[in-house]
N, C-alpha and C positions, 0 to 999 in steps of 0.2 A: 531270455532266449538267448543265446550266444552269435552275435555278429559274424555272418560266410567271410571270408576274408575275400580283397580283391584283388583281380589279375597282379596288379603292382603295389606291395607293400610302403604306399608313399600316399602324400597328402592330396595328388593331382596324377594322374593316370598317362603312363608311356604312352603312345599312342601307337609306334612299332608294337609292342606289347599285344595288338588285336590284329582278328582274321577282319573283322567288318568295323566301321567307324560308320555310328548311322546317327545323324542329327535327325530330331522329330520337329518338323519345319508345323504350328499353327498358322502361317499364314501373319502374325500379329508382328507386333514393333519388338517385342523381348526375340523370338526366335529370329529374326532378322539381324540382331544384333551380335545375339549367341552365335549365327552361321558364320557371320564377320570375323569375330574373334577363334571361333574352330580353326575355321581355314587358314588362319594364318599361324596355328600352332602346328595344326596338319604340314601346311606348303614347307615348315622348315625345320619337320623332323621326315619330310620327305614321302609322306602317305599318302597323298592326296587322291590319289588311283584304287586305295582302299575306302573312300568315302562314298556312300549311298543315301541321299535324304530322303526322309518318306514325312506325305503326308495323310491322316488318317482324318480323308473328308466327314464333316456331320450331312452333307447333301443339302437336299432341302434347309435344313436348321441353319447351315453357315449364311451368313452374310453375305447374296448373290451380288454379280456386278450388276449394276448401275449408269445409266445414260444421263448427263447434267448437263443443260446449254450445249449439246452437241459434241460432248466430250463423254465418251465410255471408260470408267469406270473397272476396275476388276474385283473378281469375283476371292473370294480368302484362297481359294483353292489356285485359283487361276495365280494371285498374290505369291502366294507359296514355291509354287512354279516359278516365277520370276525372283525369287529372294535367291531360289539354285541356281538357278543360271546365273544371276548375277555373279554368282564367286566362282566360275568356268566351271561347273560341275556339268559334265554330257548331257543330256537329255534322259539317255537309259539311264542312265542313276538319280534319277528322281522317280520315287512311287507313290503313288496317290493309291491310298484299300480306302474301300467303303464296305459298310455290310447292305446288303439289296434289304434288309427290315430296317428301318428309316430309326432312331432313338424316339423318338418319340411315340411312334405303336408299339416299340416294345414299352415303354413309359406303361400305355394304357395295357400292354398285356400284362403287367408287373401287377400294377394296381395300385402302386407308389412312384409317388416322385424322390430323386436322388435325394440324399439332407448330406451334410455333413457326416455324420457315425457311418455313414452307410451309401457314399459315390460310386453308385455303380453302372452310373454313366462315362465313367472314364476307361471302367476295364472291359464296357462292351463296347464304346465305341472305337475309340483310342488302342491301350496298350494291348488288348490279345488280337484287335486286326495285325496292329503290325509284328507281334512275335507269331503268327501264323503264315503273314508272308515272310518272313526269315525262314522259314523250314526248310523249302527246298534247295535254299543254298547251304544250309546247313546240314539237310543228308550228303551233299554232296563232297563238302569240306572235311565231313567226319572221317570221310572214305580217304581222302586223301591224306589229311593229316595223322588218323591215328589217335585222336585226342576228342577232347570237348573243342567245339569253336569259340572263341572266345570275342566275342560283341561289347563293343564302346555303345551305352544305349545315351545321349547327348542331347542334354534341355535345356532351354530357355525361361526357367523359372528361376526368379530372383527373391533376396529376403524381405523386399518391399514389399510382397505383395500380400503376404501371410507369415501369419506365425509358424504357421507348419511346414512352409518354404524357409524362412532362416532358421527352425531348428533343426532340418535336414539335414544332411552333410552332403559336403559340395560331392564327394565322390564316394560311391560307395555300391557292395553287389546288392544285386537285385534280384538272382536267380543262380542256380548251379547245380547241373545235373550234368548223366552220362553223354550228355549230347551237346549242349552250350553252359558256357559262363555268359552269365549278362550283365555288364556295370555299367554303374549311372552316373554320369559326372555331367554339373552344371556350373561353365567358366564363366556365366556373368550371373551369378548369384549376388554379390558383393554389391554390383552396381547399381547404382541409386537410380531412380527415374528422372532422376533430373540431368544426369547422365545420358539416359538413353534417348532423352529429349532429343538434346543437343548433338547427337552422335546423329541421326536422324535427318537433322539439318542438312547435312551432304550426304544423305544412304543413295548408294548406286540404285536402288527403288524405292518409289515413296511409298508411304505407308498407308496402310488402308483408309480408305472413305468413312469409314465408320466412328474413325478415331475423332473425325471434324463436323463444328457444325451445319457444314452442309458440305456436296462432294468439292472438292478442291478446295476449298477453305483454307485448310492448314494450318488452323489456329488450334486444333487437340482440344475440341469445346465438346465433341461431340461424347460417344460413348470411350471409356476406360477399356474395355476387355473389347476382344476379338474374335474371331472363329464361330461359337455358338452364339445366335440373336437372343435368345432368351435360357439363359442358364441361370438355375435356381443358386447358384453362387456369386451373382452379380450384385452390383449396389444396388441401390432402390432407385437414386437416378439413375441410372444406365437402366435398369427396366421398365421405367416409364417412357423413357426416350425410346428404346426398342419396339416396345407396342406398339406407340404413335407409328412410327417408322415400318413395319409389318403389323399391321389392322389386322389383314387375314389370318396370318401366323398366329398371333395369340389369341384369336377369335377358337384356333384348332386348338388350344392349350386349354382354355375356358371348359371348351366342351370334355376333354378328356376331364379334367377337376369336377366338372358337373356331377358326370356319369359316376367317376370311380371314387366320389366325396372327399379323396384325399384333396389337401391346398399344396398348391405351386409350393409353397412355406411355408413353415409353420409359422410364421408372425404376415405373411401378406398370399390373400387370393388373387390372384389373377385376374380375374371380375374385377375386382380393386384398383388395380393397377392399372387396369385399363381404362376404369372411371378416371382414377388420379390422371391419366394421360389427357383428358378433355378438358382439362379445370385451364382457367389463363393462367396459373403458375405455374404450368406445365414446361417443360421448355420444350422448344421449339424444334421438331424435327428434320425442318431443314430439307427433307424430301421422303414421300413415301413411297414404300416398296407396291406397285402394282402384283405383285407375286400371283398372276395370269398364266401361267405356263404348268403344261403338261406334268413338271416334277410337282405340284403343289394339288394335283387333281389326283396324281399318283399314292400321292404323302393322305392325304385327306382320305383315300381307301382303304388305306392300310389301319390306319389309326380307326376308322369307325369299325370294322370288319372284327379288329383285337377284341374293341369296345364291346361287341354282339359276345362275345366268349366271360365263361367267369378270371377272374382277377386270379393270378397265378399266386400271391398274397395276399390277406385280409389286411383292411384300413387302420391303422393306428395314428388318429392324430399326433400331432407332437404337443407335448407337456405343456411346452411354452407357452403363453399368454401371448395372443396373439395381440398386432399392435396396429395401428390403422395405419394404410398406407400412404395416407398424405402427407404424415410426419417426413420433412426434410426434404422433400423432393424437389425443395428449390436449392 
């Protein structure tokens, strides 16, 4: 398959060549440093007025806000908005989008959990919903410009995170049609994790509480990832810690697993992870989220309604031999 050309025939984009500059904020540590780095480039290019930040909210599945010892720590969505504001972006140019039908309800309806070979969660909950948010602006600008609208999608993905992200071109085209040209740029792809953590020592917005052993600790001994609390692509330790911190949410995942018959991952059942979180060797959660709001009630209703219907896909469990969830959880 031929590689579609980017707007700029160079290893990195000329920001002035784009009509919309669209950093994607997850609320995590990498998107924060990405936005700081990107805005320095945008300022030098004199195009800060073209920047609009986007956050694809996962709703109840995201790490929520918590109050610990009298201090309230923001949710992922709140932190994404704070990261944007800290870089001088007006509030009306930070856009949060979300689907009314939760990702977990979609998983229950689909009948299978996302896998490495089929990470449909990213398209359903993030990529397509942000792309739809661009549509009104694309229609208007397309008429004014008389050409496809040029959009630069800016991501905080780094090579340290996975082999796929290490092998991905830092600057590439991801969509070209008669209405829009969308290029993707990862300006901090080559930043090692140690450099990201060092940058956060003086960051304009503190990192999310889930990265720490308990809210406010500042020790980076919590989960290594942010955003989706129970991500199927997370490490075993992250998942054991997450199910201990959000037991009601974990129980709902286990309900989906039990009804549909598919495993949370090919090698781990969510029920096994819940059991592992109760062992003496499991990491101390530091805080347990009550998850007793109406948003969780709505999520449960959506999921159970979906489970009453036939799944859209038949279940095929992964061929790989499953391993015990207790291996390496310490």
